[in-house]
N, C-alpha and C positions, 0 to 999 in steps of 0.2 A: 546508729551504733550497731555493731555486729554482736550477735549473741550466738555463742557456740554451745552445742550439747556435747559433753564429754561422754565417750563410750569406752567400754573395756576393750582392749586390744585382743584379748584372748577369746571372750565369749560374745562380745558385742552388746552387752547389757548397758543400760544407762543408770543402773543403781550403783552409784559410786559414792564413797565417803572420803573426805580428806583424812590423811593418815601421816601427818608430819611433813618434814621438809628434807630435801637432799640437794646440796650445792645451790641453795637459794631458790629451788623450784619446789612447788607443792607436790607431795606424793599422794596418790589416791589408791584406795583398796576397793575392789569389786565386792559387793555384798553377795553376789550369786556364786562366783567361782573362787573368791578370795585371792585373786591375782592382784599383785601390787606393782605399781609403776609410777614414774614421774611423767605425767602427760604434758605435752607441749601445745597449748592452744593458740600459739602465735601463727601457725600455718594458715588457718583460714583468713586471718587479717592480712597476711602477706599476699595471699592469692587475690584478695579483693583489691589490694594496693596495686598489684601487677596488672590486674584487669583495667584499673583506672589509667595506668601508664599506657597500656596498649590502646585504649580509647583515645587518649590525648595524642598518641603517635598517628593514629588514623586521621585525626583532625589537623595534622601537620603543624603541631605546636613544637617549638624548638626544644632540643634535649635539655638545655640549661634551664629553660622555663619550667619544664616538667620536674626537674630536680627541685626547683624552688617551691613548686606547688605541692608535690607529694612527699618530699623528704627522702626519696629513694636515691641511692648513690648514682653518680653520673655514668659510671662504667656498667652498672646494672641496667640503666636506661638504654645505653648503647647496645648491650647484649640483647635486650628485648626487641630493640629496633631491628637488629640484624636478623633475629629469629622470625619476627613477623614479616620482614621483607622476603625472606626465603619461603615462607608459607604462602604468601600472596603472589609470588612470581608464577607466570604461566609455565606449564610443564613443557610440552612439546607442541610447537605450532607447525602446521603444514605449510610447505612452500607454496607461494602463490602460483596458480596455474597460468601459463602463458599460452596464447593461441598460435604458436609457431607451427604446429602440425596440421592445422586446418588450411584448406585452400581451395 
C-alpha cells in the first residue's frame, strides 16, 4: 500500500488540517502559513502504476496483458511503450571501420 505525505504547496510544511470539500475533493489548510488548497494525492499512485507498466514492458509482456494486470488504459500503455523505446534507443553509432586503406 502506498502512503503519501501531504505537504503545503506554498511553504512545504507537513502541518495540514482538513478544511472542507470542493467539487468532491478534500481541501486542506496549512497550519503554518494558512494557505488553503485542494490537494491531489493520486499523482504518486499513478507514478507507481506507470513504473509497474514500464517494468512489464521491459519484461516483454504484451500491451493487452498489461492493461488487464494494471488497469491502465491501452493507449496509455502504448504511449509509455513508445516513450520507453525512444529512451532506450542508441543515439549515434559510429560506422564500422573497414580495412580498405591498408595495404
